[in-house]
N, C-alpha and C positions, 0 to 999 in steps of 0.2 A: 793335515787333512787334504785329501785330493779333491780337487774340483775340476770340472770340465765345462767348457762352453756348451751351450745347448746344441750347437751345430758343428758338423765336421767340415773342414775346409779341404782344399786340394792338397795333394802330396807336397812335401817340402823337402828340398835337397840342401843340405849344409855341407860345403866342402872347405877343407882347411887351406889356408894360404900356402905359398911355397917360397922357398928362399930365392929362386930364380924369378926375376921380374923383367918385363919389357923396359928397356931404357927409354925414358921420356922426360921432358921438362914440362909437359902439359898434362894435367890430370886426365886420366882415361877411366872408363868404367872398370870396376874391380875385376869383372870376368875377363876383360881384355888385358889386364896388367900381368897376371900370373902366368908363368911359362913352365912351371913344374907340376909334379903330381898328375892328377887326372884333368886338370883345368884345360889344357889345350884340346884334348879329345872332347870334353864337354862343350867347349866353345864351338868346335866344328859341328858337333851334333845339333846344337840348338840354333846355330846361325842366326836367322832373323825371326825365330819363334818367340816373339816378345812375351806372350802369355806365359810360356814355360820359363823364360829367363826371369820373369817376375816371381817364380817359385823357387829361385836359387838364392841362397845366402852364402857369403864367404865369411869364414871365421878367421880373422886376421890378428896376428900378434900385436900389431900396431893399433888397429881401429876397433877391434872387437867384432861383433856380429853385424855385418853390413849387407845391404842389397847388392846384387850383382851389377847393377847399373850405377852404383855410387861412384862418382869421380874420385880417384885417388892417384897419388904420386908414388913412385918407388920409395922404399924405405928398407932399412936393415935392422930388423928386430927379431929376436928369437923368443918363443914362448917358454920362459923359465917358470919355475914354481912361483916366484915372487910376482912375475907379470900375470900369471894365471889368477892369483889372488886379487890383483888390481883390476883385472878385466871382469871378474865374476859379477859385480853389480851391473855393468853395462850389458853383458851378454844376457843376464837374467831379464833386465828391463826390455831389451830389444826383442827377446823371444816371447815374453809375456805380451808385449804390445802386438806382435805378429799374431799370436793366438787369439787375442781379444778382438783384433780387427778382422781376421779372415776365418776364424774358427780353428779348432784343433785339427792339425793335419791328419787326414785319414791314414797316411803313412809318412814317416819321417826317416830319411836316410842321412846319416852323418858319415861322410867319407872324409875322415881326418885321423890324424895320429891320436893315440889314446889320451894324451894330455889335453887336446882340443875336445875330444869326446866328453871328457870329464866336465868341462865347462857347460856343455849342453845338458848332460844328465843332472848336474847340480841345479841348473836353472829350472828343470822340469820337476825335480824332486819335491814331494809334498804339496805340489800345487796342481799339476796336470798329469794325467795318465794318457800317454799317446797310444792309440789303438794298436799301431804296428811300428815299433822303433827298430830300425836296422842300422848296423854299423859296418863300415869297411875301414880297417885300421891302416892298411897299406895304400896310401894315396896314389900310388902308381898303378894299382890294380884296376885298370880300366875295365877289364872283363867283368869283374864282380859288380862294379858300379853300373856298367852298361846293361847287365842282365836285370838288375832291379829297375832301371829306367824302362827297359823293354816291358817288364811286367806292369808298369804304370801306363803303358801305351804311348810313351814319348817317342817321337820320330828319331 
């Protein structure tokens, strides 16, 4: 049975993690850690726009669905089929909490490889129907991601 919160929240961007990470011995915000995919361009675009950075989540093979500002250390983990199964409850719980706290995103963009996208769609299935769900499977396709952010009015 699909249920939806009474209110719509702001758009939500979920980006997949990348294999390349900033070398550091001190935890850094997740958005500052990843050096691959579209994350560097996203980081440059959002700079100090804290409100918009708060609307970004990272889908990490190590940590699951995390806030862009969550401090993390580099790791070496690939999202295998088994790891996806292990992460499913954490991703579902985090996304459900997000929706219950801020409302159902008026638009949801998942810029991640299909394996990561499946975790998000599984978390939504049967519980929430997002008004506008968009996906970008090639995490290096900044043009596609940027065009959607433009349509949201993000600087």
